[in-house]
Each structure stands twice: as structure tokens, then as C-alpha cells.
C-alpha distance (Angstrom), angle and dihedral (degrees) to the residues before:
residue distance angle dihedral
M1 . . .
D2 3.80 . .
L3 3.80 100.3 .
K4 3.80 94.9 -176.0
S5 3.79 90.4 56.4
Y6 3.80 91.9 44.4
L7 3.81 93.0 51.2
G8 3.79 92.3 45.6
R9 3.79 93.8 48.6
H10 3.80 93.9 48.2
A11 3.81 93.6 42.9
A12 3.81 88.2 54.4
L13 3.82 90.1 52.2
V14 3.80 90.4 51.6
D15 3.80 93.5 46.1
K16 3.79 92.4 50.5
A17 3.80 91.3 49.6
L18 3.81 92.9 46.0
D19 3.78 90.9 51.6
A20 3.79 89.9 54.4
L21 3.79 95.8 42.9
L22 3.80 99.7 47.9
P23 3.82 121.1 76.3
A24 3.81 112.4 -99.3
S25 3.79 115.6 -98.9
D26 3.81 91.5 -113.4
T27 3.82 92.5 55.8
L28 3.80 112.8 110.4
P29 2.96 123.5 -68.3
K30 3.79 84.8 41.7
S31 3.82 97.0 -177.2
L32 3.79 91.8 55.2
H33 3.79 96.0 47.9
E34 3.79 91.6 44.0
A35 3.80 89.5 53.3
M36 3.80 92.0 48.1
R37 3.79 91.7 52.1
Y38 3.80 93.3 42.3
S39 3.80 91.7 62.9
M40 3.79 95.7 34.6
F41 3.79 93.5 56.2
A42 3.79 98.0 38.0
G43 3.80 93.3 116.1
G44 3.80 106.3 -86.1
K45 3.81 120.2 170.3
R46 3.84 92.2 -124.3
I47 3.80 91.5 -135.8
R48 3.81 95.2 155.2
P49 3.81 97.0 51.0
I50 3.80 90.8 42.0
L51 3.80 89.3 52.9
A52 3.80 88.5 53.1
L53 3.81 91.4 51.6
A54 3.82 92.1 45.2
A55 3.81 91.9 49.4
C56 3.80 89.7 51.2
E57 3.81 89.6 51.4
A58 3.80 92.3 46.3
V59 3.81 92.2 62.4
G60 3.80 94.4 43.8
G61 3.80 100.4 -94.2
N62 3.80 131.2 135.6
P63 3.82 106.4 -101.8
E64 3.81 92.6 -150.9
S65 3.81 88.0 65.6
A66 3.80 87.5 60.5
L67 3.82 95.0 51.7
P68 3.84 95.9 98.6
V69 3.80 90.1 51.5
A70 3.79 91.1 45.4
C71 3.80 90.9 51.5
A72 3.80 92.3 48.5
L73 3.81 89.7 53.3
E74 3.80 91.0 51.9
M75 3.81 90.8 49.7
I76 3.80 90.0 54.2
H77 3.80 92.1 46.0
T78 3.81 91.5 50.0
Y79 3.80 92.6 48.3
S80 3.81 88.7 53.0
L81 3.82 91.3 52.3
I82 3.82 92.6 50.1
H83 3.79 90.9 52.5
D84 3.81 93.4 40.5
D85 3.82 89.7 57.7
L86 3.82 95.0 52.5
P87 3.82 120.6 115.3
A88 3.81 89.2 -113.4
M89 3.82 89.3 60.6
D90 3.83 124.1 22.1
D91 3.82 96.4 -17.8
D92 3.81 93.8 -144.5
D93 3.80 122.3 177.0
F94 3.81 96.6 -161.4
R95 3.78 136.7 41.0
R96 3.81 123.0 178.3
G97 3.80 88.9 -7.2
R98 3.82 94.7 -57.2
P99 3.82 132.1 96.0
T100 3.79 109.8 -84.7
S101 3.79 120.6 -104.2
H102 3.79 96.1 -101.6
K103 3.81 90.5 51.4
V104 3.80 90.7 55.9
F105 3.81 103.5 33.6
G106 3.81 104.2 20.0
E107 3.79 129.0 -105.1
A108 3.80 97.7 -80.6
T109 3.80 94.9 52.8
A110 3.82 91.1 43.3
I111 3.80 90.9 54.3
L112 3.78 91.5 48.1
A113 3.83 92.6 45.6
G114 3.78 88.4 55.6
D115 3.80 91.2 47.2
A116 3.79 90.4 49.2
L117 3.81 93.8 50.0
L118 3.80 91.4 50.7
T119 3.79 91.0 49.7
Q120 3.80 92.8 43.9
A121 3.80 88.9 56.1
F122 3.79 90.6 60.9
V123 3.81 92.0 42.5
L124 3.80 85.8 57.5
L125 3.81 95.9 43.9
S126 3.81 91.2 51.3
S127 3.81 95.7 44.2
P128 3.83 111.6 114.6
S129 3.80 91.7 -156.9
A130 3.82 96.6 47.6
C131 3.80 92.6 45.5
E132 3.81 97.3 37.6
H133 3.81 91.8 129.2
I134 3.81 93.2 55.1
A135 3.81 119.9 81.3
P136 3.84 113.1 -118.1
E137 3.81 93.6 -118.0
V138 3.81 90.0 51.8
S139 3.81 90.9 48.1
L140 3.80 89.0 54.4
R141 3.81 91.3 53.0
I142 3.79 90.3 48.3
L143 3.81 92.2 50.2
H144 3.79 91.0 50.0
T145 3.80 93.6 46.7
I146 3.81 94.8 49.7
A147 3.81 94.1 43.5
R148 3.82 91.8 49.6
C149 3.78 94.1 47.1
S150 3.81 92.5 46.5
G151 3.80 99.4 48.4
S152 3.78 140.0 66.1
M153 3.80 93.0 -55.0
G154 3.79 91.4 50.2
M155 3.80 136.5 19.0
V156 3.82 98.3 -5.0
G157 3.79 92.1 46.2
G158 3.78 90.6 51.0
Q159 3.80 90.9 50.5
V160 3.81 91.4 53.1
V161 3.80 93.9 50.9
D162 3.81 89.5 44.5
M163 3.82 90.8 56.5
E164 3.79 93.9 42.3
S165 3.81 90.9 52.3
E166 3.81 97.5 52.7
G167 3.79 112.1 126.1
K168 3.81 92.8 3.5
Q169 3.79 133.9 113.0
V170 3.78 105.8 -114.7
D171 3.77 133.0 172.8
F172 3.79 128.9 -114.1
P173 3.85 96.6 -96.6
V174 3.82 89.5 59.7
L175 3.80 90.5 50.9
E176 3.81 90.9 51.0
Y177 3.81 90.9 46.0
I178 3.81 91.2 55.2
H179 3.79 95.6 45.0
T180 3.80 97.5 44.8
R181 3.79 91.7 50.3
K182 3.79 109.5 30.2
T183 3.82 92.7 49.8
G184 3.78 108.3 0.4
A185 3.80 98.0 56.1
L186 3.80 96.8 63.4
I187 3.80 91.2 43.1
L188 3.80 88.1 52.4
A189 3.82 89.9 49.9
S190 3.81 91.3 49.0
I191 3.78 93.9 54.5
Q192 3.79 96.6 39.8
C193 3.80 92.6 48.6
G194 3.79 92.4 47.3
G195 3.79 87.5 52.8
L196 3.79 91.5 49.3
V197 3.81 92.1 52.9
G198 3.80 89.3 48.1
G199 3.80 92.3 54.6
A200 3.80 98.6 -108.7
D201 3.79 114.4 -177.2
T202 3.81 123.8 -139.5
E203 3.80 95.0 -83.9
A204 3.80 93.7 46.5
M205 3.81 89.9 50.2
K206 3.81 89.5 53.5
V207 3.81 89.3 52.3
L208 3.82 92.7 48.7
T209 3.80 91.9 46.1
A210 3.80 92.6 52.1
Y211 3.80 89.3 49.9
A212 3.79 92.6 47.0
E213 3.78 95.3 50.1
A214 3.80 92.3 52.4
A215 3.81 96.1 40.3
G216 3.80 93.6 46.0
L217 3.79 93.0 54.4
A218 3.81 91.1 43.6
F219 3.81 89.5 53.1
Q220 3.80 93.2 57.0
I221 3.80 93.7 44.3
A222 3.80 88.6 52.1
D223 3.81 88.9 51.6
D224 3.82 89.6 50.5
I225 3.80 89.7 53.4
L226 3.80 93.7 45.2
D227 3.79 90.5 53.2
I228 3.81 86.3 65.9
V229 3.80 104.9 33.4
G230 3.81 103.8 21.0
E231 3.78 129.6 102.7
Q232 3.80 120.4 -109.2
A233 3.80 91.5 -127.5
E234 3.80 89.4 56.7
L235 3.79 96.0 44.1
G236 3.79 95.9 42.5
K237 3.80 89.7 -140.7
D238 3.79 138.8 61.3
V239 3.81 115.3 -57.4
G240 3.80 112.9 -123.7
S241 3.79 95.8 26.7
D242 3.82 92.2 131.4
Q243 3.80 91.8 52.3
A244 3.80 91.9 46.9
R245 3.80 91.2 55.4
G246 3.78 94.8 43.5
K247 3.80 92.3 -118.6
V248 3.79 120.8 177.5
T249 3.81 107.0 -107.1
Y250 3.79 137.5 156.9
P251 3.83 94.7 -108.6
A252 3.81 91.8 46.4
L253 3.80 94.6 50.1
L254 3.80 102.8 31.5
G255 3.82 105.7 17.2
M256 3.77 131.9 -105.7
A257 3.83 96.0 -84.0
V258 3.79 93.1 54.2
A259 3.81 91.3 44.4
R260 3.80 91.6 53.8
E261 3.81 91.9 45.9
R262 3.79 91.7 49.0
S263 3.81 92.9 49.8
Q264 3.80 90.7 51.7
E265 3.81 91.4 48.9
L266 3.80 91.1 51.1
K267 3.80 91.5 48.0
E268 3.80 91.2 54.7
R269 3.80 91.4 45.0
A270 3.80 90.7 52.3
I271 3.81 92.8 48.9
D272 3.81 93.5 45.8
A273 3.80 91.3 50.3
L274 3.82 90.1 62.8
A275 3.81 95.7 58.8
P276 3.85 94.4 104.9
L277 3.82 90.7 59.3
G278 3.80 94.6 58.2
G279 3.80 123.7 -161.8
A280 3.80 94.4 -16.1
A281 3.81 88.0 73.8
E282 3.81 94.4 55.5
P283 3.83 93.2 106.7
L284 3.81 90.4 53.6
K285 3.81 90.2 49.9
N286 3.78 92.0 51.2
I287 3.79 92.3 47.0
A288 3.82 88.8 55.2
R289 3.80 89.2 52.7
Y290 3.79 90.8 48.3
I291 3.81 92.6 49.1
V292 3.79 92.6 56.8
D293 3.79 103.8 29.4
R294 3.82 93.1 55.3
S295 3.83 86.0 73.5
S296 3.82 96.1 46.3
């Protein structure tokens, strides 16, 4: 399959839906909605929502039915980036090649834009009209999954341990804890929720979960590697920022060779896990290859 075309086509679907689902920039309060849209349409690859659509396809569902869920996931991801960039956290000046939200709108508005995107995600997930093609009991499972993976036991918890570990000598279990939660948890939610919309049965959900756990960890290891060897134009932020802050990463703790080997192992594990789904899972397989090979 032509992965570039697939990613572009699905990203366009997500962008169109996001544009319709977010308040217009001239809606009061204008500064808040402008800030929300500024970060939302800053050029992200839309990997999480595309994974949700691909997972829905892989179990025989209609990916357009999963668009509201996919958009909600991207809202949560974008909120996390806005807050991650704040002076109180990573204090980044650039994100996706553009000045970060707090540099453009000020810290207070950036914080509130992140808060608003997180809340808007759950407005969307609980909207009967937006989710009319999803059974109520499935919507409830999706809400629970996304909330759990976004909160203190998932993404937010991983962010806290990531910050607390900066500049310290930590052991491997702490590194895995950070990676599987700060990045892996929302990827897991994306794939599981896409599967739920697509009508995945218990066995199919086990397959998707095994894929998600491997692919999510591989994604963060690839990011760790790119922070060292990537190009600033590709990353959209300063190369070496993780090293400068003393962040806990795979290359820092285990060395670059081991990090690369581990990412390749996880890629193969993710691809192998999808075997029971046959050809319908080909997009998910190719996304796993893309996640890892972009850092090769």
C-alpha cells in the first residue's frame, strides 16, 4: 500500500472534521478559540487519530464512524503539547516549527486553551449527535478508556514522573513507566477506541491491544532517537532538547545501539500481533514500520 497517500488522505479527513467540530476563531472569547485553533492546526501528523481510524478499518468497521473519537483524541494530544511546552514544564519556544502557544498568546491563555481542548474532547465524546453511529454502551467504554489513559494513571502520570526524573539516575522500570504512560497510553487508547467503534470482539481487542502496547513504546523510543540524530526541520523543535534537560530516554540509559535494537524488536512484535486480522490490518502494519523507520 501507499502509506504516504493513506496518511495524507486520513489526515485530511481528520482536519476537515476538526475544523467543523471546534468553535470558530471569531466565537467569543475570540482569544481563547484562536489559541485553540492555532495549536490544533499547527501541522501535526495526526498519528493518534489515524491509528484510531486504521484500527476501526482493521476489524471491519467504517472509519468515518470513528471520526468524532479520532478528533477527540487529537484534541487531548494537542492540549498535552500546549501544557508540555509551558515554562513550568519543558519551556519550549517552538512546536511543529512554529512558536509555542504561550509565546504567541501568553501563558495564561495557553493554559486555558489546553484546558478548553481537553474539555471539548469530552463534550464531543458525550455528544449524541456527533456520536450517533456509536451505540451508547460502546460510547461509555470509549469515554472510560480515553479518560483512564489521559489521567494520572496514564499520560498525566507519565508526564509527572518524566519531570521528576530529569537529571537523575533512574532504573529501567522508571524509564518504561514514563514511556508507556506519557506517550504509549494515548496511543493505546486510540487503537482500542478505534477497535470499539469498529465492533471488535474480545479476541480482536486482544490483538489490537498487543499491537498498541508494542507500537506505542516503539513510537517513544523513536522520538528519543530522533532527538539526538534528527533534523530540526523534521522535529519542529530544537534537536537535543531531551539531552539538555537531562531527560530519561532509551539512548541516555541504555545507549543508542540498544535503543535502535529495541525499537526494531517492538516494531516486529507489533506487526506480528496483527496476523489474526489479515490484510485489513495492513495500514496498521505500515504505520508501525513508519513509526520506527523514521528514526533509522
